[in-house]
C-alpha positions, 0 to 999 in steps of 0.5 A: 554984519554988513562985513559978514554979508559982502564976504558971503557974497564974494565968497559964494561969486568966487565958489559961482566962479570955480564951479562955472569952469566945466570938466572935461572927459577925453575918452580915445580908443586905439584902432576902433573903427567908425564901422565898429560903434552901434551909432555908427551903423554896427549891428552886432556889437554892443556898445549900449554906453557910447551909443549913448553919448550920440543919443544925448549928445552929438555925433560928428560923422566926419571928424577926422584924425590928423595921422592915421598912425598912433603916435602922430595922431596923438600928438595932434590931438594933444597939440591941436597942431599937425604933427609935422609942426613938432617933428612928430612925423617919420620919415622912415617906415616905422612911423611910431615909437616901440621901445620904452628906451627910445629917445624922442617924444613929444618935445617939452617945447610943445604946448598941450591943453593939460599943460593950460588946463593946469595953468587955470587950476585944473586937475588933470590924469592922463590914465592909459596909454600915452605913446609919446615918449618918456627920456631924451638923455638919461633915464631919470629926466622923464623930458617926454613923460605926460607929467613933463606936459601937464598932467599931475597923474599917469597911470598906463602904458608909456607906450603901446599895446603890441602882440609882443606884450602878451604870449603866443600872440605873435609878434609885429616884428615878423618882417623884420626879424624875417629880414635881419635874421633869416635871411642871413642866416639862410646865407650862411647855411648856404655858404657853409654848405657850399665851402664843405662841398668845395673842400670835400671836392678838393677844389678849394682850400678852406681853413677852419677858421673860416668855418668857425667865424661862419657858425660862430655868426650864426650863433651870434645872430640866432642869440640875439634873437633869442634875447630880444623875443625873450627880454622885449616883453619885460622892457618894453610893456610895463605899467607906470604910476606917475614916475614908478613902474608898478607892474613889469611886465604888465598883467593884461588880468582885469586890467581895464577894470583896474585903469577904469576904477582909477579913472573913476577915483579920480573923479571922486577926488577932485568932484570939487574942483575942475578937472581934465581927466584923459582916458586913453584906452589900451584896446582895441590896438592888438593883442586884444584881451578882455576879462573873464567877464567879457571873454567869449561873450561877444559876436566878433571874437576876442575883437568883439568881447575888448569892444564891448569891455571898452564900452562897459569902462565908458558906462562906468564913467559916465555912471560916476559923473551922474552919481556926483552930479557932475554930467551937466557940468561935463563935456565928454569926448569920444574918439579913437586915434585912427581908424581899424588896422584891417590887416590886424590878423592872428598867427591863428588866422582870426581876424584882431581888427575892426570895422571902418564901415563902408569906408576904403583903406584902414589905419597908416593911410589916408583913405577915409577908412584910415582917419574918418573916426568916431566923434561924439560929444556929450553936455547936457544942457549945453549941446542939443542932444541927437544932434547930427553934425556932417561937417569936417572937423579934425581931432585937432579941434579938441585943443582949442575946444577944451582951452577956450571953455577953460578960460586960457587964451590960445597960445600966440606964439605957435600956429595952432591948426585946429578950430575951436567946435563950439560955435559948429555945436552950438548951431552958431556956425553952419559950415566948418571953419576948415575949407582945408585940411591936410592928411599927411602920410608921416612927413609926407603930404600925402592928400588935401581937403576942400570944402568950398564955401557955398558948396555941397561937395568936399573934395579930396585930392591924393598926390598918392596912394598906397599899393594895397597887396596882394591885388584886390585887397584893402589893405597892405598885407604882407607889410602889416601897415601900408608905408608912405613912399618908394616902391610902396605907393603910386604918385598920381600925376594929375592928383587922384581927385575924388568928390566925397559928398557924392563918393565916399567910399572912394571909388571913382575919381573924377577926371578932366572929361568928367569934371569941367572944373577940374583944373579950377579946383586942383588949382585952389588945392594946390595954392592952399597947399602951397600956403599951408607948406610955407608956415611948416618949419623944419624942426628936429625929427622926433621919429628919426632912426636914431630917436627910435632905437632902443637906448640901453642907458635910457631903460626903466627896471623895477627891479633893484638887482643889477640885471634885466629880470625886470619884474615886479608886481605892485598894482595888486599891494599899493593900495595908495591912489596919488593925485 
């Protein structure tokens, strides 16, 4: 009898220990502006479920993305490190992956929080957008795939949602097509007409072979364009379920509802064990989409419809946590990968970007509108409901926060730039552990933020700023996003300095004439930059031109035929759900 009681005691203790580990639900919106949710001041978009997270949890008002672009920001969130440390920061104009058959991606040597949680016995899933690469050398290695980075289950888009994925929504490659196709074609046409005129006037003898070669070159350029436009969608816009393509090209019909159903089923399957769910929404990146239940229902057109459907999805996930009595043992985090894309305007002139509230700039630049994002954390019984924290925090902080709560030690063989949020969230600390934060525009150190001890000031110094165009605009509209170097930026000597505690809109830079401590402030910030840059080691650039280019031998296709038709739809037929 004593032995039986002893066994029961140890069994209960083991069960108690297992259930003491919290679950994690990380909700990541794509291109959602801080001015979009109601809890951050929006009066016309309906986001009751996102607002509920703020009401029942903690709202961070100075939560910052480590990069203003999708790929590097997501790399930073997953690893707790500035993207430059993992090679996930570009030196060229293109700072994200655009092709599924690129060879760059999050290196296998990087440690994600999913890897560490899996080692602690967690079931881990990523549903939605990945955008951190797929292959390295061949289309079977899956070296950058989510399942190689600690996730047991992946259902979603390997790259990103683009206008080109949805017929009739235009293309993100317009500038490139103009440069590489239309201008060469114009030159060829002008050359042909000039040579024809010279030949007709008998001023120059032009062999017919010259005309033939020029016409052949024009046909080749035009044919390449037509092939690109025809094949881009099926070759890049498809859904994975683990390693298998389930829908190619992807269908937007009830897409958010399908992914949400999968997310809730994952929670139900793992209700008895600790789990990590990363719900990485495709919304509200263009191409915008919403199911019939939400289309035309918002006051902000297609963008508002997409936001409100995403909010519905948040509500569905919260409901299943409540139904399974998991809410009190689950930390829920909601954010966006960067600020709203203010330059997003449809071919018909409709504004398809969101609101960054009072903040300047947006996606792809380090003005506050590009990096200040929603940050909401809910954990009933642990975190104080309705608390607002105005200290600087980063999406890199998710890594150490989640890892420590799961009972895993932090890696000791690398620099972790994030800080554990729990002491701040629990009121054990009143100030952020980020005295300095560094804002990169791709590989270029763009700005530095300093929150001095025993001071309410938050200084932000820009070493360069993007040239907004047209003049007076709040973005770089001709190029669709702002770039980080050369003729696209203005360098500042001395750096452009703002006190965000007094000027959050970044309208009035302080100068040596208006701020007596200007030299002292800049010296402290420069010393911090010098210390930081000494810790940055040179690593292979995952976003180099060579890694970004489309490689036919890496192209995945669900068709068994030896063609590029690549069409299948196993989403509807496949009722089985993998773990």
